[in-house]
N, C-alpha and C positions, 0 to 999 in steps of 0.2 A: 610507657605505653600511652597511646592516645585514648581519650575517653571515647566510648561507643556512640555512634550516631543514633539519634532518636528519629524515627520516621513518623510524620503526622499526616495522616490521609484524610482528605475530604471524603464525603460519602456519596451523595448524589452526583452522577455524572462522572465520578472517578472510580469508585468501587462497584456501584450498582447503576443499572440503566433505568432509573426511576423517573427521570425527567419527563418523558412522554406521558406517563401515567399522571404525574403531578400537574402538568400543563393542561391535560384533558379535564381533570377534576376542577382546576381553577377556572377554566373557561366556562364550565356549567355553573359554578357557584357564584363567580363574580358577575356574570351576565345577569344571573337571576337577581342579584342585588342592585341592578341597574348601572353596573360599571361594565361596559362592553369590553369583552376580552376574548381573544382567540388563542388556542394553544400555541400557535406560531409566535404570538407576542412574547410568551415566556422565553422561548428559545432565542428569539431575536433580540429582545431588549432586557429581560429581567433574570436571566439564568443565574441561579445561585442566590438571589436576593431573598431577604426576609419577607414572608407574606404580608405583614403589616406595612412594610415599606412600599410594596407593590400597590397596596390599597391607597396609600397616601398619594402616590403619584396619579393614580386613576381618579381619585376624588378631586384633584386639582384640575382635572380635565372634564369631568362629567358631573361634579357636584357630590356633596357629602351624603353619606348613608347613615341610617340610624345605628348607633353604637351596639345596641342590644341585638338588633337584626344581624349585624355583622358578626358578633361573638357567636350567635346561634348557627349562622351559615358556616363559619369557619370550623366550629366543632363538628358539624355534619360532614363537611368536606374532608376533614382529617380521618374521621371514622370510615368514610367510603374509600379514601386513599389507602388506609391501612389494610382494608379487606382485600383490595386489589394487589397490594404489595405482597401479601401472603401467597397469592396464587398465580400472579402474572409476572412477578419480578424476575429478571435475570441479571447476572453479573456482567459488568463491562468486560469485553473481550480482553483476555490476558490478565485480569485483575486477580483472579484466584491463583493462577500460575505464579504471578509475581509475588504475591504474599506468601506462598509456600517457599519460594526460592529465598525470600528475605526473612524467613521465620525466626532467625537467630537475633534479629535487631528489636530493640524495644520499640513498640509501635502503638499508636493511638489513632482514634477517629476524631476529627474536629469538624463539626457540622452546624450550619445555621438552623437545621431542623430540630424538632423536639427529640428527646432521648428515646422515647418510646418508638418513634419512627426509625431511628438509627437501629434499635434493637430488632425491630420487625424486619427491616431490610437485610441486616446481616444474617438473621435466622433463615430468611427465604432462600439465601444463596449458600447455606451451609457453613457460615463463618460466625455462628453465635458466640463461640468461645474463643475465637482467635485473639481478640484484643483485651480479653479479661474485663476489668472495670475501667479500662482507658477509653471511655467514650465521653466526649466533651461537646455539649450542646449549648448553643447560644441561649436557649431558653433557661438552662440551669445556671450558666455563668452570668446571665443578664447583659451579654454583649454580643453583638453579631458582626460577622465580616460585612463590609470591609474594615471595620475597627480591628487593628492588630491585637487588641487585648484578648480576643478569644484564643488565638494561637499562643500568645504569651501565657495565658492562664493554663492551657494544656501542657506547655513546657514546664511551667513551675510545678504543677501537680505531679508530673512525672519525674521531676528532680533534674531537669536539664536547663542549661543556659540556651538562649536563642541561637547562639552561633554553633551549637551542637545539634540543632535540629534541621531536618530536611522536610519541608512541606510539599505534598503532592496534591495539586488541586487543578481542576479543569475550568473553573469559572474565574472571570476577571475580578470579582469582588474578593474571592479567595486568594488569588495570586497576589493582588495589591496588599491584602491584609498581612500575608506572610513576608512579602518584601519589606513592608513597613515595620514589621516585628524584628527585622534583621536576621531572618533565616535564609538558608539556601532554599531556593524554590524551584521545583520542577513542574512546569506547566504541561499538563496533558492537553494538548491542542488537537482535538479530533476533527476540527474544521479548519485546517491550516489555509485553505483557500479564501476564507472569509474572515478569519480571526488572526490577529497578530500578537504574538508573545511579547510581553513587555520587556524592555531592557533590564538586565539583571537576572531574569529568569532563564532556566534551561528548558528548551522545548523537546518534548517527545510526542509523537503522534499515535502511539499505541502503548498500552501498558505492558506489552511483551518486551519493550525496550527497557523498562525500569530497572530490573536487576543489573543490567550492564552499566547503566548510568551510575547506579549506587556503588558498584564496584570501582568505577573510575573515580568517583568522589573520595572513596575510602583510600584508594592508592594515593591520590594527590594529598589527602589529609595526613597520611603516614609520611610521605616524602617532606611535607612542610614541617612536621614534627621533628623528623631527623635533622633537617637543616637547621632548625632552631636550636636543637640540642647541640649540634656541632659548633654553631657560632658562639655558644656560651663557653 
């Protein structure tokens, strides 16, 4: 028998529609710091990126900010965001249905965001217990997408080789990280008119399509296994 596929899901923009809330809070906080930022900047240029990486880019454009003031502002921003996530967050269309259809697969969440943000987001959409303890944060692992180490860390913790993992991610930083990790990558491209799926990744435009794609991957995996066994 072939070993099971492990499904590794990004959180923001893949499972939950948190990015508009995050972008709005960033716009307020960063602009207050003296780093001009609009919500559209996040969606257009920085989607999926680590907050401090965004700050570094903005500081290169507008000048440095006081580190203590930055830390205080980030803490306030995350508190405000968590409150909004608890009451305003909704699931990405089709995400809950896809997870239910794929419930028999070992699954985890791999996110650049803090672990408490992942937990808050999953709880808000009724999936607090779906992934168990398989929540992997860049802040816990001390590595962030597009570094492939975050996806590799998740695979290792769940007991899988990279080639046995399927990463589902909407952001370019995550797609690149998973491709570089040697995983099968499904790019949830919700903006196909303006965003191109990288070579080597499988594109879907809706999470409703995910169970069918996973079914096809499983079928081809079984066929490859049988052919390899026959050739021996």
